[in-house]
VEXFI-5623 format. One record per residue (C-alpha): x, y, z. Coordinates in Angstrom, 2 decimals, m for minus. Example, Ala and Ser with C-alpha at 12.3 -4.5 7.8 and 13.67 -1.06 7.14 Angstrom:
2
<r u="12.30" v="m4.50" w="7.80"/>
<r u="13.67" v="m1.06" w="7.14"/>
END
This chain:
551
<r u="128.37" v="66.07" w="64.61"/>
<r u="130.32" v="65.51" w="67.53"/>
<r u="133.23" v="67.29" w="69.24"/>
<r u="136.47" v="66.82" w="66.92"/>
<r u="138.46" v="68.75" w="69.12"/>
<r u="140.85" v="66.86" w="71.85"/>
<r u="141.00" v="68.02" w="75.77"/>
<r u="143.29" v="71.21" w="76.19"/>
<r u="146.34" v="70.27" w="77.88"/>
<r u="148.40" v="72.63" w="80.24"/>
<r u="151.94" v="74.05" w="79.11"/>
<r u="153.02" v="74.82" w="82.47"/>
<r u="156.39" v="77.37" w="83.06"/>
<r u="157.59" v="77.07" w="79.70"/>
<r u="156.96" v="79.32" w="76.57"/>
<r u="155.80" v="76.30" w="74.52"/>
<r u="152.39" v="77.62" w="73.57"/>
<r u="153.49" v="77.40" w="70.01"/>
<r u="154.35" v="73.73" w="69.90"/>
<r u="151.08" v="72.96" w="72.02"/>
<r u="149.09" v="74.60" w="69.60"/>
<r u="150.78" v="73.00" w="66.67"/>
<r u="149.95" v="69.83" w="68.40"/>
<r u="146.49" v="70.62" w="69.12"/>
<r u="145.33" v="71.29" w="65.58"/>
<r u="147.02" v="68.26" w="64.29"/>
<r u="145.47" v="65.96" w="66.89"/>
<r u="142.05" v="67.53" w="65.74"/>
<r u="142.63" v="67.14" w="62.02"/>
<r u="143.61" v="63.45" w="62.22"/>
<r u="140.36" v="62.97" w="64.12"/>
<r u="138.55" v="64.61" w="61.55"/>
<r u="140.79" v="62.81" w="58.76"/>
<r u="140.02" v="59.27" w="60.46"/>
<r u="136.42" v="60.24" w="60.55"/>
<r u="136.12" v="58.96" w="64.40"/>
<r u="135.49" v="62.10" w="66.79"/>
<r u="136.50" v="59.82" w="69.84"/>
<r u="139.58" v="59.07" w="68.43"/>
<r u="141.34" v="61.72" w="70.20"/>
<r u="145.21" v="61.18" w="69.81"/>
<r u="147.52" v="62.29" w="72.50"/>
<r u="150.62" v="63.38" w="70.83"/>
<r u="153.80" v="64.53" w="72.37"/>
<r u="154.78" v="68.41" w="72.84"/>
<r u="157.98" v="67.33" w="74.32"/>
<r u="159.05" v="65.89" w="71.08"/>
<r u="159.25" v="69.17" w="69.59"/>
<r u="160.88" v="70.60" w="72.20"/>
<r u="163.68" v="68.18" w="72.95"/>
<r u="163.83" v="66.62" w="69.03"/>
<r u="163.09" v="69.38" w="66.99"/>
<r u="165.04" v="72.60" w="68.65"/>
<r u="165.31" v="74.40" w="65.70"/>
<r u="161.71" v="75.04" w="65.74"/>
<r u="161.68" v="76.56" w="69.21"/>
<r u="162.17" v="76.52" w="72.90"/>
<r u="160.55" v="77.44" w="76.28"/>
<r u="161.28" v="81.09" w="75.41"/>
<r u="158.77" v="80.89" w="72.08"/>
<r u="158.94" v="79.36" w="68.76"/>
<r u="156.86" v="79.01" w="65.58"/>
<r u="154.31" v="76.50" w="64.67"/>
<r u="154.82" v="76.65" w="61.13"/>
<r u="158.62" v="75.48" w="61.86"/>
<r u="157.23" v="72.93" w="63.98"/>
<r u="155.52" v="71.66" w="61.19"/>
<r u="158.40" v="71.90" w="58.89"/>
<r u="160.61" v="70.06" w="61.06"/>
<r u="158.15" v="67.53" w="61.98"/>
<r u="157.79" v="66.76" w="58.39"/>
<r u="161.47" v="66.93" w="57.19"/>
<r u="163.49" v="63.69" w="56.98"/>
<r u="166.69" v="65.62" w="57.47"/>
<r u="168.94" v="65.75" w="60.63"/>
<r u="166.93" v="68.92" w="61.61"/>
<r u="163.60" v="66.90" w="61.27"/>
<r u="165.39" v="63.27" w="63.62"/>
<r u="165.78" v="62.09" w="60.08"/>
<r u="161.73" v="60.90" w="60.04"/>
<r u="158.38" v="62.59" w="58.94"/>
<r u="156.35" v="62.19" w="62.04"/>
<r u="155.57" v="63.01" w="65.62"/>
<r u="155.21" v="60.04" w="68.32"/>
<r u="152.28" v="59.93" w="71.13"/>
<r u="152.45" v="61.35" w="74.30"/>
<r u="153.19" v="58.16" w="76.18"/>
<r u="156.19" v="57.51" w="74.27"/>
<r u="157.70" v="60.93" w="75.53"/>
<r u="155.81" v="62.71" w="78.02"/>
<r u="155.66" v="66.40" w="78.53"/>
<r u="158.12" v="68.09" w="81.04"/>
<r u="157.53" v="71.61" w="80.47"/>
<r u="161.36" v="71.74" w="79.96"/>
<r u="163.60" v="72.14" w="76.69"/>
<r u="166.54" v="70.50" w="77.63"/>
<r u="165.32" v="67.25" w="78.17"/>
<r u="167.60" v="64.90" w="75.55"/>
<r u="165.64" v="63.71" w="72.48"/>
<r u="167.19" v="60.39" w="73.47"/>
<r u="164.82" v="59.71" w="76.57"/>
<r u="161.60" v="58.87" w="74.21"/>
<r u="160.82" v="55.66" w="74.14"/>
<r u="162.88" v="52.85" w="72.39"/>
<r u="160.40" v="52.02" w="69.81"/>
<r u="159.56" v="55.65" w="68.98"/>
<r u="160.17" v="54.78" w="65.16"/>
<r u="157.18" v="52.53" w="65.14"/>
<r u="154.98" v="54.94" w="66.90"/>
<r u="155.27" v="57.88" w="64.59"/>
<r u="152.35" v="59.64" w="62.89"/>
<r u="153.47" v="61.59" w="59.71"/>
<r u="152.16" v="64.47" w="58.24"/>
<r u="151.20" v="64.87" w="55.03"/>
<r u="151.32" v="68.90" w="54.32"/>
<r u="151.60" v="72.00" w="55.62"/>
<r u="151.49" v="75.86" w="55.27"/>
<r u="150.40" v="79.29" w="56.58"/>
<r u="148.88" v="82.67" w="55.05"/>
<r u="148.71" v="86.52" w="56.13"/>
<r u="145.00" v="87.51" w="57.03"/>
<r u="144.57" v="91.59" w="57.13"/>
<r u="142.09" v="91.23" w="59.41"/>
<r u="139.38" v="92.18" w="56.45"/>
<r u="135.81" v="90.71" w="56.63"/>
<r u="137.11" v="89.07" w="53.57"/>
<r u="140.03" v="87.10" w="55.32"/>
<r u="137.81" v="86.31" w="58.30"/>
<r u="135.59" v="84.60" w="55.94"/>
<r u="138.28" v="82.94" w="54.19"/>
<r u="139.08" v="81.38" w="58.10"/>
<r u="135.65" v="80.34" w="58.39"/>
<r u="136.00" v="78.54" w="55.22"/>
<r u="138.81" v="76.89" w="56.38"/>
<r u="138.13" v="75.72" w="59.67"/>
<r u="134.56" v="74.47" w="58.26"/>
<r u="136.09" v="72.66" w="55.37"/>
<r u="139.58" v="71.24" w="56.79"/>
<r u="139.47" v="71.46" w="60.29"/>
<r u="140.84" v="73.91" w="63.31"/>
<r u="143.83" v="76.11" w="62.48"/>
<r u="146.95" v="77.96" w="64.21"/>
<r u="146.78" v="81.40" w="65.11"/>
<r u="148.57" v="84.50" w="66.95"/>
<r u="147.32" v="86.67" w="69.30"/>
<r u="148.35" v="89.25" w="72.31"/>
<r u="147.82" v="87.63" w="75.64"/>
<r u="147.44" v="90.62" w="77.79"/>
<r u="147.16" v="90.64" w="81.74"/>
<r u="143.82" v="91.83" w="81.22"/>
<r u="142.99" v="88.61" w="78.91"/>
<r u="144.84" v="86.23" w="81.22"/>
<r u="142.83" v="87.42" w="83.98"/>
<r u="139.53" v="87.27" w="81.95"/>
<r u="139.78" v="83.55" w="81.58"/>
<r u="140.30" v="82.99" w="85.30"/>
<r u="136.96" v="84.17" w="86.03"/>
<r u="134.85" v="83.86" w="82.92"/>
<r u="133.76" v="80.27" w="82.55"/>
<r u="130.65" v="80.36" w="80.90"/>
<r u="130.20" v="78.73" w="77.16"/>
<r u="128.93" v="82.21" w="76.24"/>
<r u="131.05" v="84.44" w="77.66"/>
<r u="133.64" v="86.44" w="75.07"/>
<r u="136.56" v="88.67" w="75.27"/>
<r u="135.36" v="91.82" w="74.00"/>
<r u="137.33" v="93.88" w="71.47"/>
<r u="139.65" v="96.19" w="73.71"/>
<r u="140.76" v="98.70" w="70.93"/>
<r u="143.95" v="98.32" w="68.94"/>
<r u="146.94" v="96.30" w="70.94"/>
<r u="150.00" v="95.91" w="69.26"/>
<r u="152.38" v="92.82" w="68.98"/>
<r u="151.71" v="89.06" w="69.55"/>
<r u="153.04" v="86.71" w="72.33"/>
<r u="150.87" v="83.95" w="72.12"/>
<r u="149.48" v="80.98" w="69.92"/>
<r u="146.38" v="79.16" w="70.17"/>
<r u="144.18" v="77.54" w="67.85"/>
<r u="140.83" v="78.43" w="66.26"/>
<r u="138.14" v="75.80" w="66.31"/>
<r u="134.89" v="77.38" w="65.41"/>
<r u="132.85" v="80.83" w="65.55"/>
<r u="129.67" v="82.29" w="66.20"/>
<r u="128.20" v="85.13" w="64.00"/>
<r u="125.88" v="87.55" w="66.47"/>
<r u="124.68" v="90.93" w="65.16"/>
<r u="124.48" v="92.31" w="69.02"/>
<r u="128.25" v="91.89" w="69.25"/>
<r u="129.95" v="95.04" w="68.05"/>
<r u="132.16" v="93.71" w="65.84"/>
<r u="129.52" v="91.11" w="64.42"/>
<r u="130.73" v="87.82" w="66.68"/>
<r u="133.34" v="85.79" w="68.18"/>
<r u="135.95" v="83.28" w="67.39"/>
<r u="135.98" v="79.91" w="69.58"/>
<r u="139.53" v="78.97" w="70.67"/>
<r u="141.51" v="76.11" w="72.39"/>
<r u="144.32" v="77.28" w="74.72"/>
<r u="146.72" v="75.34" w="76.46"/>
<r u="146.88" v="76.81" w="79.84"/>
<r u="144.84" v="74.05" w="81.72"/>
<r u="141.13" v="73.60" w="81.75"/>
<r u="140.50" v="75.89" w="84.48"/>
<r u="141.10" v="78.77" w="82.67"/>
<r u="137.93" v="79.73" w="80.50"/>
<r u="135.55" v="76.89" w="79.79"/>
<r u="137.26" v="73.67" w="79.96"/>
<r u="140.23" v="75.13" w="78.39"/>
<r u="138.57" v="77.03" w="75.34"/>
<r u="137.55" v="80.62" w="75.08"/>
<r u="135.80" v="83.03" w="72.94"/>
<r u="137.10" v="86.35" w="71.51"/>
<r u="135.34" v="89.03" w="69.87"/>
<r u="136.25" v="89.45" w="66.18"/>
<r u="139.68" v="91.34" w="65.58"/>
<r u="140.68" v="91.32" w="69.42"/>
<r u="144.19" v="91.35" w="70.41"/>
<r u="145.39" v="90.36" w="66.98"/>
<r u="143.32" v="87.00" w="66.91"/>
<r u="142.88" v="86.99" w="63.14"/>
<r u="145.21" v="89.37" w="61.65"/>
<r u="148.59" v="88.13" w="61.93"/>
<r u="149.19" v="84.58" w="60.47"/>
<r u="147.03" v="81.35" w="60.08"/>
<r u="149.12" v="78.17" w="60.12"/>
<r u="147.69" v="75.07" w="58.95"/>
<r u="148.39" v="71.06" w="58.83"/>
<r u="147.06" v="68.23" w="56.79"/>
<r u="147.38" v="64.02" w="57.69"/>
<r u="146.32" v="61.48" w="55.43"/>
<r u="143.70" v="59.16" w="56.59"/>
<r u="145.10" v="55.47" w="56.86"/>
<r u="148.56" v="56.41" w="57.43"/>
<r u="148.68" v="54.91" w="60.55"/>
<r u="146.58" v="51.82" w="61.58"/>
<r u="145.28" v="53.27" w="65.14"/>
<r u="143.89" v="50.99" w="67.61"/>
<r u="139.96" v="50.53" w="67.71"/>
<r u="138.10" v="53.18" w="69.97"/>
<r u="136.00" v="51.07" w="72.56"/>
<r u="132.90" v="52.77" w="74.22"/>
<r u="131.55" v="50.99" w="76.92"/>
<r u="128.47" v="53.59" w="77.09"/>
<r u="126.98" v="53.98" w="80.44"/>
<r u="126.54" v="54.95" w="83.51"/>
<r u="124.44" v="52.25" w="83.78"/>
<r u="121.71" v="51.61" w="86.60"/>
<r u="119.74" v="49.04" w="87.90"/>
<r u="118.84" v="46.99" w="91.07"/>
<r u="120.11" v="43.82" w="92.30"/>
<r u="119.02" v="40.31" w="90.22"/>
<r u="117.66" v="42.78" w="87.40"/>
<r u="119.16" v="42.34" w="84.06"/>
<r u="120.78" v="45.52" w="82.92"/>
<r u="121.65" v="45.86" w="79.14"/>
<r u="125.09" v="47.20" w="77.97"/>
<r u="125.99" v="48.53" w="74.64"/>
<r u="129.20" v="48.72" w="73.01"/>
<r u="127.64" v="49.54" w="69.66"/>
<r u="129.42" v="53.43" w="69.91"/>
<r u="133.08" v="51.52" w="69.39"/>
<r u="134.54" v="52.37" w="66.17"/>
<r u="137.90" v="51.28" w="64.41"/>
<r u="138.97" v="53.97" w="61.39"/>
<r u="140.78" v="51.62" w="59.44"/>
<r u="139.11" v="48.35" w="59.49"/>
<r u="136.48" v="46.33" w="61.30"/>
<r u="136.12" v="45.60" w="64.85"/>
<r u="135.84" v="41.53" w="65.44"/>
<r u="135.22" v="41.13" w="68.97"/>
<r u="133.41" v="42.76" w="72.20"/>
<r u="134.62" v="41.21" w="75.45"/>
<r u="133.00" v="42.43" w="78.90"/>
<r u="134.03" v="42.16" w="82.08"/>
<r u="131.36" v="43.12" w="84.62"/>
<r u="133.66" v="43.67" w="87.68"/>
<r u="132.07" v="41.02" w="89.88"/>
<r u="133.81" v="38.12" w="88.48"/>
<r u="131.47" v="37.76" w="85.49"/>
<r u="132.17" v="38.22" w="81.81"/>
<r u="129.92" v="38.37" w="78.45"/>
<r u="130.89" v="38.57" w="74.72"/>
<r u="128.89" v="40.42" w="72.17"/>
<r u="128.35" v="43.83" w="71.03"/>
<r u="125.11" v="44.21" w="73.13"/>
<r u="125.02" v="41.99" w="76.10"/>
<r u="122.92" v="41.62" w="79.65"/>
<r u="123.80" v="40.98" w="82.94"/>
<r u="122.41" v="40.96" w="86.76"/>
<r u="124.28" v="41.85" w="89.41"/>
<r u="123.52" v="40.00" w="92.89"/>
<r u="124.69" v="42.86" w="95.58"/>
<r u="124.46" v="46.77" w="95.45"/>
<r u="126.89" v="48.86" w="94.69"/>
<r u="128.92" v="50.95" w="92.60"/>
<r u="130.62" v="48.51" w="89.95"/>
<r u="133.18" v="49.15" w="87.00"/>
<r u="132.18" v="47.31" w="83.80"/>
<r u="134.91" v="47.07" w="81.21"/>
<r u="134.89" v="46.48" w="77.42"/>
<r u="137.71" v="45.51" w="74.96"/>
<r u="137.47" v="45.38" w="71.64"/>
<r u="139.61" v="44.11" w="68.98"/>
<r u="140.21" v="45.02" w="65.29"/>
<r u="140.80" v="42.43" w="62.36"/>
<r u="144.62" v="43.63" w="62.60"/>
<r u="144.69" v="42.27" w="66.16"/>
<r u="144.71" v="45.98" w="68.10"/>
<r u="142.62" v="46.62" w="71.21"/>
<r u="141.50" v="49.09" w="73.29"/>
<r u="139.85" v="49.35" w="76.63"/>
<r u="137.00" v="51.37" w="78.30"/>
<r u="135.10" v="51.61" w="81.59"/>
<r u="131.91" v="52.51" w="82.79"/>
<r u="130.11" v="52.92" w="86.24"/>
<r u="127.11" v="50.62" w="87.05"/>
<r u="125.22" v="52.07" w="89.84"/>
<r u="122.97" v="48.91" w="91.41"/>
<r u="120.72" v="50.23" w="94.16"/>
<r u="123.39" v="52.34" w="95.39"/>
<r u="121.71" v="54.60" w="98.07"/>
<r u="118.37" v="53.38" w="99.53"/>
<r u="115.89" v="55.37" w="101.58"/>
<r u="117.12" v="55.44" w="105.58"/>
<r u="120.73" v="54.86" w="104.47"/>
<r u="122.80" v="57.08" w="107.02"/>
<r u="126.46" v="58.47" w="107.14"/>
<r u="127.70" v="60.33" w="110.27"/>
<r u="130.68" v="62.54" w="110.14"/>
<r u="132.44" v="64.49" w="112.33"/>
<r u="134.19" v="67.96" w="110.78"/>
<r u="136.84" v="68.85" w="113.60"/>
<r u="138.14" v="71.58" w="111.66"/>
<r u="136.41" v="74.59" w="109.68"/>
<r u="138.53" v="77.57" w="109.56"/>
<r u="137.59" v="80.49" w="107.43"/>
<r u="139.22" v="84.03" w="107.22"/>
<r u="137.99" v="86.67" w="104.96"/>
<r u="138.56" v="90.16" w="104.11"/>
<r u="137.33" v="92.34" w="101.39"/>
<r u="136.06" v="96.02" w="103.09"/>
<r u="136.08" v="93.62" w="106.29"/>
<r u="137.58" v="90.91" w="108.10"/>
<r u="135.73" v="87.94" w="109.04"/>
<r u="137.03" v="84.91" w="110.82"/>
<r u="135.31" v="81.69" w="111.99"/>
<r u="136.71" v="78.52" w="113.90"/>
<r u="134.20" v="76.00" w="114.18"/>
<r u="133.53" v="72.20" w="114.32"/>
<r u="130.61" v="69.71" w="113.90"/>
<r u="131.34" v="66.86" w="116.55"/>
<r u="128.12" v="65.04" w="114.46"/>
<r u="126.61" v="65.52" w="111.11"/>
<r u="124.11" v="63.33" w="109.80"/>
<r u="123.30" v="62.36" w="106.18"/>
<r u="120.45" v="60.55" w="105.44"/>
<r u="118.95" v="59.20" w="102.30"/>
<r u="115.37" v="60.62" w="102.23"/>
<r u="114.15" v="58.91" w="98.83"/>
<r u="115.28" v="56.38" w="96.08"/>
<r u="115.10" v="60.06" w="93.75"/>
<r u="118.83" v="60.68" w="95.71"/>
<r u="117.86" v="63.24" w="97.93"/>
<r u="119.97" v="63.50" w="101.12"/>
<r u="119.02" v="65.13" w="104.12"/>
<r u="121.62" v="66.67" w="106.73"/>
<r u="121.75" v="67.91" w="110.35"/>
<r u="124.24" v="68.79" w="112.76"/>
<r u="125.37" v="70.95" w="115.24"/>
<r u="128.22" v="73.79" w="114.79"/>
<r u="130.02" v="75.14" w="117.44"/>
<r u="132.64" v="77.51" w="117.50"/>
<r u="133.66" v="81.14" w="117.72"/>
<r u="133.72" v="84.18" w="115.41"/>
<r u="134.76" v="87.77" w="114.67"/>
<r u="134.15" v="90.60" w="112.65"/>
<r u="135.97" v="93.91" w="112.01"/>
<r u="134.00" v="96.17" w="109.41"/>
<r u="134.64" v="99.81" w="107.91"/>
<r u="132.76" v="101.89" w="109.41"/>
<r u="134.33" v="100.46" w="112.55"/>
<r u="132.12" v="98.01" w="114.19"/>
<r u="133.94" v="95.19" w="115.94"/>
<r u="132.26" v="92.45" w="117.58"/>
<r u="133.00" v="88.65" w="118.70"/>
<r u="130.92" v="85.69" w="119.70"/>
<r u="130.46" v="82.06" w="120.27"/>
<r u="128.16" v="79.79" w="118.49"/>
<r u="125.74" v="78.36" w="121.40"/>
<r u="123.05" v="76.30" w="119.84"/>
<r u="123.56" v="76.26" w="116.17"/>
<r u="122.15" v="73.54" w="113.78"/>
<r u="122.45" v="73.31" w="109.74"/>
<r u="119.49" v="71.32" w="108.60"/>
<r u="118.79" v="71.04" w="104.85"/>
<r u="118.91" v="68.74" w="102.10"/>
<r u="121.36" v="67.95" w="98.89"/>
<r u="119.42" v="66.94" w="95.29"/>
<r u="121.64" v="64.63" w="93.30"/>
<r u="121.18" v="62.90" w="90.33"/>
<r u="121.51" v="59.10" w="90.00"/>
<r u="124.99" v="59.38" w="88.79"/>
<r u="125.77" v="61.59" w="92.13"/>
<r u="126.02" v="64.81" w="90.59"/>
<r u="125.05" v="67.80" w="92.85"/>
<r u="122.24" v="69.34" w="91.45"/>
<r u="121.43" v="72.13" w="94.15"/>
<r u="121.32" v="72.80" w="98.28"/>
<r u="118.61" v="73.62" w="100.28"/>
<r u="120.33" v="75.44" w="103.12"/>
<r u="119.16" v="76.14" w="106.82"/>
<r u="121.25" v="77.47" w="109.63"/>
<r u="119.72" v="78.48" w="112.87"/>
<r u="120.26" v="78.81" w="116.35"/>
<r u="121.63" v="81.26" w="119.00"/>
<r u="124.88" v="83.10" w="119.14"/>
<r u="126.27" v="85.34" w="121.93"/>
<r u="127.83" v="88.55" w="120.23"/>
<r u="130.04" v="90.90" w="122.29"/>
<r u="130.42" v="94.16" w="120.81"/>
<r u="133.57" v="96.29" w="121.15"/>
<r u="133.04" v="98.64" w="123.72"/>
<r u="130.12" v="97.05" w="125.65"/>
<r u="131.33" v="94.63" w="128.46"/>
<r u="128.36" v="92.24" w="128.27"/>
<r u="127.81" v="89.45" w="125.58"/>
<r u="124.05" v="89.41" w="123.82"/>
<r u="122.19" v="86.13" w="123.04"/>
<r u="121.42" v="86.80" w="119.48"/>
<r u="118.63" v="84.20" w="117.67"/>
<r u="119.49" v="84.00" w="114.00"/>
<r u="118.21" v="82.08" w="111.04"/>
<r u="119.61" v="81.81" w="107.20"/>
<r u="117.54" v="79.99" w="104.45"/>
<r u="117.94" v="79.66" w="101.12"/>
<r u="119.22" v="77.71" w="98.01"/>
<r u="122.17" v="77.07" w="96.27"/>
<r u="122.22" v="75.73" w="92.83"/>
<r u="124.09" v="74.80" w="90.00"/>
<r u="123.32" v="75.32" w="86.45"/>
<r u="124.58" v="71.89" w="85.38"/>
<r u="125.04" v="68.94" w="87.76"/>
<r u="128.30" v="69.18" w="89.80"/>
<r u="130.26" v="65.70" w="89.67"/>
<r u="132.63" v="65.84" w="92.78"/>
<r u="133.67" v="62.05" w="91.51"/>
<r u="133.95" v="60.55" w="88.08"/>
<r u="132.92" v="57.27" w="88.56"/>
<r u="134.23" v="54.67" w="87.66"/>
<r u="137.59" v="55.15" w="89.72"/>
<r u="140.48" v="53.71" w="88.81"/>
<r u="144.20" v="54.38" w="89.68"/>
<r u="145.80" v="57.25" w="87.17"/>
<r u="142.52" v="58.39" w="86.15"/>
<r u="142.46" v="61.90" w="85.33"/>
<r u="139.47" v="64.21" w="84.48"/>
<r u="138.20" v="67.73" w="85.34"/>
<r u="134.74" v="68.68" w="86.61"/>
<r u="133.09" v="70.84" w="83.90"/>
<r u="132.56" v="74.70" w="84.17"/>
<r u="129.44" v="75.53" w="85.64"/>
<r u="127.33" v="78.75" w="87.16"/>
<r u="126.70" v="78.23" w="90.89"/>
<r u="123.83" v="80.57" w="92.05"/>
<r u="123.00" v="81.59" w="95.48"/>
<r u="119.80" v="82.91" w="97.33"/>
<r u="120.00" v="83.45" w="100.94"/>
<r u="118.09" v="84.81" w="103.63"/>
<r u="119.38" v="85.62" w="106.86"/>
<r u="117.57" v="86.89" w="109.66"/>
<r u="118.00" v="88.04" w="113.34"/>
<r u="116.02" v="89.51" w="116.00"/>
<r u="113.05" v="87.36" w="115.50"/>
<r u="112.71" v="88.80" w="112.19"/>
<r u="112.67" v="92.16" w="112.47"/>
<r u="116.25" v="92.58" w="110.91"/>
<r u="116.11" v="90.47" w="107.34"/>
<r u="119.29" v="90.45" w="105.09"/>
<r u="118.90" v="88.86" w="101.98"/>
<r u="122.01" v="87.73" w="100.13"/>
<r u="121.87" v="87.10" w="96.50"/>
<r u="125.46" v="85.90" w="94.41"/>
<r u="126.27" v="84.13" w="91.21"/>
<r u="129.58" v="82.72" w="90.75"/>
<r u="131.16" v="80.78" w="87.79"/>
<r u="133.28" v="77.76" w="88.55"/>
<r u="136.16" v="76.52" w="86.27"/>
<r u="137.03" v="73.25" w="85.43"/>
<r u="139.20" v="71.55" w="88.30"/>
<r u="141.66" v="69.16" w="87.21"/>
<r u="141.27" v="65.69" w="89.25"/>
<r u="143.43" v="62.52" w="89.66"/>
<r u="142.71" v="59.27" w="91.27"/>
<r u="146.09" v="58.11" w="93.04"/>
<r u="145.15" v="54.65" w="93.43"/>
<r u="143.67" v="52.74" w="96.63"/>
<r u="144.75" v="52.88" w="100.33"/>
<r u="143.93" v="51.52" w="103.47"/>
<r u="142.45" v="54.38" w="105.62"/>
<r u="141.38" v="54.59" w="108.87"/>
<r u="138.62" v="56.70" w="110.54"/>
<r u="136.62" v="56.58" w="113.35"/>
<r u="133.88" v="54.26" w="111.43"/>
<r u="136.49" v="51.77" w="110.49"/>
<r u="139.02" v="50.53" w="108.11"/>
<r u="138.04" v="50.88" w="104.62"/>
<r u="139.87" v="50.33" w="101.08"/>
<r u="139.57" v="53.80" w="99.70"/>
<r u="140.54" v="55.20" w="96.72"/>
<r u="142.35" v="58.47" w="96.94"/>
<r u="141.13" v="61.47" w="94.55"/>
<r u="143.07" v="65.08" w="94.08"/>
<r u="142.15" v="68.32" w="93.11"/>
<r u="145.45" v="69.96" w="92.43"/>
<r u="146.55" v="71.06" w="95.72"/>
<r u="143.79" v="71.88" w="97.23"/>
<r u="141.33" v="69.14" w="98.18"/>
<r u="141.79" v="65.58" w="98.81"/>
<r u="139.12" v="62.99" w="99.71"/>
<r u="139.05" v="59.48" w="100.05"/>
<r u="136.02" v="57.38" w="98.72"/>
<r u="135.29" v="53.89" w="99.95"/>
<r u="133.25" v="51.71" w="97.68"/>
<r u="132.19" v="49.39" w="100.56"/>
<r u="130.09" v="51.97" w="102.04"/>
<r u="129.38" v="54.03" w="98.98"/>
<r u="130.74" v="57.34" w="99.95"/>
<r u="133.40" v="59.50" w="101.14"/>
<r u="135.15" v="58.56" w="104.36"/>
<r u="137.85" v="61.45" w="104.78"/>
<r u="138.07" v="64.86" w="103.19"/>
<r u="141.17" v="67.75" w="103.83"/>
<r u="140.63" v="71.11" w="101.92"/>
<r u="143.01" v="73.71" w="102.17"/>
<r u="142.59" v="77.09" w="99.66"/>
<r u="143.65" v="80.66" w="100.53"/>
<r u="141.93" v="81.24" w="104.13"/>
<r u="139.89" v="78.17" w="104.06"/>
<r u="140.38" v="75.07" w="105.77"/>
<r u="138.51" v="71.86" w="106.44"/>
<r u="138.77" v="68.44" w="107.50"/>
<r u="136.22" v="65.74" w="107.98"/>
<r u="136.25" v="62.10" w="108.39"/>
<r u="133.15" v="59.42" w="108.79"/>
<r u="132.38" v="58.69" w="112.01"/>
<r u="129.37" v="55.73" w="111.61"/>
<r u="127.25" v="54.69" w="109.20"/>
<r u="124.50" v="52.02" w="108.37"/>
<r u="124.95" v="51.16" w="105.16"/>
<r u="125.59" v="47.58" w="104.38"/>
END
């Protein structure tokens, strides 16, 4: 059981898919041979690009040659069998970085490979079964494919774990390397099933960087299979700490903490040391602790093995984080939306006061605020109009889980807008209402607690479903809106803590960025986001905390 793969990486603007595939397969093989699914070694693709240039470059290369030179102890193999950790030589998406830029103690960090090889499949059912047997008995393998433009675009909009790229007919050539990590036989699929693969185009593409592809498509199983092996115990890896969690409780209540999920591949863990984030500590595999004040705490567990090697893991502790009638008041001074596909529409609005209140301890939030602004619509056939939002209110609820994941939103927008149609000089007051729901097929977590400087994560891929009914003219005209969208995994990073001043005051807040699209500041003191700025295509939003009752 368990997931023996490592997270998908991003190769950037460098044709190094062959190196990423070689490294990706090796990382999984290490997990499997060491018998620890969460070991998840992160080894260096840059080492292959910079120190083993005979295997390839940013213009392409060979995963087989990558293994050949990693295994070699000659000059072309950097005189050593093995690869070094990512932290020793971080990836820079360039092949002109000197090998000398690797860390000074790189020789002490080498992870050797035991064996490697390749074979040529012919696309037959017999060879597909051979691939399945190899993956099942030994672990993931490297394969080749033709990543067409259609395939690249497909992965940008298909993020479901059951989605698969269908057989497009014969497509000649190969231009990309990935790894096969599994398969699914399904007689309802024309060619009998699909391969489960891991890519190197980041976590947004596909589902968390993985994808499914129908047997025989784009040369995925009929060009070349490359494999690698590793001897368990050839490296004494540090133990893997597992702090458990997230944990929940109330102030003054004993909370049980469990570190029994920690593992050591080569030996035995001899100590478990806990730091509860409030100045208190404890020792033991399983311990209890109570907090005196509410808030979100970071508990850390450090485990040490018999060789003295250590590792640390953290978990979030939610202590009475939100209570009924906690309230946060925001001002949203910029809501700018420009859209166009068969029509052009724009909205420039703001909300001076948006109140968000905890309805109950089951983490249901109620929001209410007035929206003011202007809009314009131009459509085909011609029907152009502009308007003003006069007395328009947003009123609804947000259902959260106990880890601050958004489960769904009840939408309510109603009021009066004045509309001026082209060719008709007088503005018309038009009452309208829009109600409905927005739901996620799994909780959507905008923040991955606990927050620590440098932490990177990605939101899981999920499906958003929207059912809205808009009505106007006192219900005589109703427009149902039904929409479903797959959201890819978004990469996020906690860039550190800053002192941030907003209308509600000055706070120490964590800065969290999602690519170049969204930046938010989370302040533990008030258990919420105190400032948010978003800019994506033709959408811009800025909001900040104006007041709060949180204590």
